[in-house]
C-alpha positions as CSV (number, residue, x, y, z in Angstrom):
1,M,2.8,17.0,7.3
2,A,1.2,17.4,10.5
3,A,-2.1,17.3,11.7
4,T,-4.2,19.9,13.0
5,H,-6.8,19.1,16.3
6,S,-10.2,17.1,15.1
7,S,-13.3,17.5,16.1
8,P,-15.7,14.3,17.1
9,G,-16.2,12.1,14.2
10,T,-13.3,13.1,11.9
11,L,-11.3,10.0,10.4
12,R,-8.0,10.4,11.3
13,V,-5.6,9.3,8.9
14,T,-2.0,8.9,8.3
15,V,-0.2,8.6,4.6
16,W,3.1,7.5,5.0
17,N,5.5,6.8,2.1
18,E,8.9,5.9,2.0
19,G,9.7,9.1,-0.2
20,R,12.9,7.3,-2.1
21,H,12.7,7.8,-5.5
22,E,11.7,11.4,-5.5
23,Q,14.8,12.1,-3.6
24,L,16.6,9.9,-6.3
25,R,15.2,10.4,-9.4
26,G,13.7,13.3,-11.1
27,E,10.9,12.2,-13.4
28,V,9.1,10.5,-10.7
29,A,9.9,13.5,-9.1
30,A,8.1,15.8,-11.7
31,R,5.4,13.0,-11.7
32,Y,4.8,13.8,-8.1
33,P,6.1,16.8,-7.1
34,R,4.0,16.6,-4.2
35,G,5.6,13.1,-3.1
36,I,3.7,10.1,-3.6
37,H,2.5,10.4,-0.3
38,G,1.3,13.8,-1.4
39,A,-0.8,12.4,-4.4
40,I,-2.5,9.9,-2.2
41,A,-3.2,12.5,0.4
42,E,-5.0,14.6,-2.1
43,G,-7.1,11.5,-3.3
44,I,-8.4,10.8,-0.3
45,T,-9.3,14.6,0.5
46,E,-10.8,15.2,-2.8
47,H,-13.1,12.8,-1.8
48,L,-13.3,12.4,2.4
49,G,-13.2,16.0,2.4
50,E,-14.1,18.0,5.8
51,S,-14.6,14.3,7.7
52,V,-10.8,13.2,6.8
53,L,-7.9,15.0,9.0
54,L,-4.7,13.9,7.1
55,R,-0.8,14.6,7.8
56,T,1.5,12.9,6.4
57,A,5.1,11.3,7.1
58,T,8.1,9.8,5.6
59,L,10.9,6.9,6.2
60,D,13.7,9.8,6.8
61,E,11.2,11.7,9.3
62,P,12.2,10.6,13.3
63,E,11.0,7.4,14.1
64,H,9.8,7.5,10.3
65,G,7.5,10.0,11.6
66,L,5.2,7.1,12.9
67,T,5.7,8.2,16.7
68,E,3.7,6.8,19.4
69,T,1.9,10.1,19.7
70,V,0.9,10.2,16.1
71,L,-0.2,6.2,15.8
72,D,-2.3,7.3,18.7
73,E,-3.6,9.7,16.4
74,T,-4.3,7.6,13.7
75,D,-7.7,6.2,12.6
76,V,-6.5,4.2,9.7
77,L,-2.7,4.5,8.3
78,T,-1.8,4.0,4.6
79,W,1.6,2.8,3.5
80,W,3.7,3.2,0.1
81,G,7.4,1.9,0.0
82,H,9.6,0.0,-2.4
83,L,13.2,0.8,-2.4
84,A,13.8,0.9,1.6
85,H,11.6,-1.7,3.2
86,R,14.6,-2.9,4.7
87,E,15.7,0.1,6.6
88,V,12.0,1.0,8.2
89,S,13.0,-0.1,11.9
90,D,11.4,-2.9,13.6
91,E,10.6,-1.1,16.4
92,V,8.3,1.1,14.8
93,V,7.2,-1.8,12.3
94,E,5.8,-3.3,15.9
95,R,4.1,-0.7,16.7
96,V,2.4,-0.3,13.9
97,R,1.1,-3.9,14.4
98,R,-0.1,-3.5,17.8
99,R,-1.6,-0.6,16.5
100,V,-3.7,-2.7,13.6
101,L,-4.4,-5.8,16.0
102,A,-5.9,-2.9,18.4
103,G,-8.0,-1.8,15.7
104,M,-6.5,1.0,13.9
105,G,-7.6,0.3,9.8
106,L,-3.9,-0.3,7.8
107,I,-4.3,0.4,3.7
108,V,-1.5,-1.6,1.7
109,L,-0.6,0.1,-1.3
110,H,1.2,-1.8,-4.9
111,S,4.7,-2.4,-3.5
112,A,4.3,-2.3,0.1
113,H,3.5,-6.2,-0.7
114,W,6.9,-6.2,0.8
115,S,7.1,-4.3,3.4
116,K,8.1,-5.9,7.0
117,I,4.2,-4.4,8.4
118,F,2.4,-6.5,5.6
119,T,4.6,-9.5,5.4
120,R,4.5,-9.5,9.3
121,M,0.6,-9.4,9.3
122,M,0.3,-12.1,6.8
123,G,2.6,-14.3,8.4
124,T,3.8,-15.3,4.0
125,T,6.6,-14.0,1.9
126,C,3.9,-11.7,-0.2
127,T,6.3,-12.7,-3.2
128,L,4.9,-12.2,-6.7
129,R,5.9,-12.0,-10.2
130,W,6.3,-8.9,-11.9
131,R,7.2,-6.8,-15.1
132,A,7.5,-3.3,-15.5
133,A,6.8,-2.8,-19.5
134,G,3.9,0.0,-19.1
135,D,1.1,-3.0,-19.3
136,R,-2.1,-1.7,-19.8
137,E,-4.3,-3.2,-16.6
138,L,-7.9,-3.8,-16.2
139,V,-9.1,-3.8,-12.6
140,W,-12.2,-5.8,-12.6
141,T,-14.6,-5.3,-9.5
142,V,-15.7,-9.0,-8.3
143,A,-17.7,-7.8,-5.3
144,P,-19.5,-5.5,-6.7
145,S,-21.8,-4.8,-3.7
146,H,-18.6,-4.2,-1.2
147,P,-17.9,-0.9,0.4
148,I,-14.5,-0.3,-1.3
149,A,-16.1,-0.8,-5.0
150,A,-18.9,2.0,-4.7
151,G,-18.8,4.1,-7.7
152,V,-15.6,2.4,-9.1
153,P,-16.2,1.4,-12.7
154,H,-16.2,-2.2,-13.8
155,P,-13.6,-2.7,-15.6
156,L,-11.7,0.3,-14.1
157,V,-8.4,0.7,-16.7
158,I,-5.2,1.6,-16.3
159,E,-3.3,2.4,-19.5
160,Q,0.1,1.9,-18.1
161,Q,1.5,-0.2,-15.5
162,E,3.9,-2.5,-13.3
163,M,2.3,-5.5,-14.1
164,Y,1.7,-7.4,-11.1
165,G,0.7,-11.6,-11.9
166,E,0.2,-14.9,-9.5
167,F,1.3,-16.6,-8.1
168,F,0.8,-14.2,-5.0
169,D,2.0,-15.6,-2.0
170,I,-0.6,-14.5,0.8
171,P,-2.9,-16.1,3.0
172,A,-6.6,-16.2,1.3
173,P,-8.1,-13.3,1.9
174,D,-10.7,-12.3,3.6
175,E,-13.0,-10.4,1.0
176,L,-11.5,-10.3,-3.0
177,V,-13.0,-7.1,-4.1
178,F,-10.6,-6.3,-7.6
179,L,-9.3,-8.5,-9.9
180,S,-7.2,-7.4,-12.1
181,S,-6.1,-8.3,-15.8
182,F,-2.5,-7.5,-18.2
183,S,-2.0,-7.1,-21.6
184,G,0.7,-9.8,-21.1
185,G,-2.1,-12.2,-20.1
186,E,-1.3,-12.2,-16.3
187,V,-4.4,-11.9,-13.6
188,F,-3.2,-10.9,-9.9
189,R,-5.4,-10.8,-7.3
190,S,-5.3,-7.0,-6.9
191,G,-8.2,-5.6,-3.8
192,C,-8.3,-7.8,-1.1
193,T,-9.3,-7.2,2.6
194,F,-8.0,-8.8,5.8
195,R,-8.4,-8.7,9.5
196,R,-5.5,-9.1,11.6
197,G,-7.2,-8.9,15.9
198,K,-9.9,-5.3,15.6
199,G,-8.3,-4.2,12.4
200,R,-8.9,-4.2,8.8
201,I,-5.8,-3.7,6.2
202,F,-6.9,-3.7,2.3
203,Y,-4.4,-4.5,0.2
204,F,-4.8,-2.8,-3.5
205,S,-2.1,-3.0,-6.0
206,P,-2.5,0.1,-8.5
207,G,0.2,2.4,-8.1
208,D,4.0,2.5,-8.8
209,Q,6.4,5.5,-9.1
210,D,6.4,5.3,-12.9
211,Y,2.9,5.5,-14.4
212,P,1.0,8.8,-12.8
213,V,-1.4,6.4,-11.4
214,Y,-1.8,7.9,-8.3
215,H,-3.1,10.9,-10.1
216,H,-5.7,8.8,-11.4
217,P,-9.3,9.5,-10.6
218,D,-10.8,5.8,-10.0
219,V,-7.4,4.9,-8.6
220,R,-8.1,7.5,-5.6
221,R,-11.4,6.7,-5.3
222,V,-10.6,3.4,-4.7
223,I,-8.3,4.3,-1.6
224,A,-10.5,7.0,-0.3
225,N,-13.6,4.3,-0.2
226,A,-10.8,1.4,1.7
227,V,-10.1,4.2,4.1
228,R,-13.3,4.5,5.2
229,W,-14.2,1.1,5.1
230,A,-10.9,0.5,7.3
231,A,-11.9,3.3,9.9
232,P,-13.2,1.6,13.4
233,A,-16.5,2.6,14.8
234,P,-15.8,5.7,16.9
235,E,-17.0,4.0,20.0
236,A,-14.5,1.1,19.5
237,A,-12.3,0.6,22.3
238,R,-8.3,1.1,20.8
239,E,-6.9,-2.1,22.8
240,K,-5.3,-5.4,21.3
241,P,-7.6,-8.8,21.9
242,K,-6.0,-10.1,25.1
243,L,-6.1,-13.7,27.0
244,I,-8.9,-12.9,29.8
245,H,-9.7,-16.2,32.6
246,S,-13.5,-16.3,33.3
247,E,-15.2,-17.9,36.2
248,T,-17.9,-19.8,35.2
249,G,-20.9,-17.3,34.9
250,W,-18.9,-14.4,34.6
251,F,-21.6,-13.0,32.0
252,V,-24.3,-13.3,35.0
253,A,-25.4,-9.5,35.8
254,G,-23.7,-8.1,32.7
255,G,-20.6,-9.0,33.0
256,R,-18.5,-8.0,30.7
257,A,-14.6,-8.5,31.7
């Protein structure tokens, strides 16, 4: 789905999904008839309305739908993947990485913890413990004043979900917003923020192809909040941090080089 021309102040969002489960399994296609990306996009639109200009992209599109032009026109990118992490082009991953360092927001969802882009941004394996057994998940807000937690119930209850548990091999988050507990007894750092270069990253674990989690109104609220939080300031320059040699006194008389 292509975006149309945006007006000043519009938040430009690209929702990316590998889109493989929907092709391979009829029950997933029935659960998410517009694809997982379609459900995520609907939730963002529900909460952000006309303030957001939204497009979707999938793995099988040319350049995975993430061309230089698309990323130039993206303020926040959401990412969902599971079966096909290895099929994602290293060239596209590097293209996304550069944009994040330059200020584009990145929202990493559920099994995208093992995506090339997230592991590259984290510098760790991003491995975890898991079980697909329809566990109840309670998502506890541990940073109630954080913008991503605005309007989210405490706890957020998901009746059936894949279990993700510790140890989760990620760097210490800049902020831990949500901590999940499961009916099997495990706990998991389920909502974490990171800053890389000029970009903001949020990882949020609830969401799975086997359960209708992306139709859950409060999960949708979290993702929409995260999109708004991760967006760069309108006046922010979109270039990655760089090494700068400066002579003594360079800042005198308003120098900014």
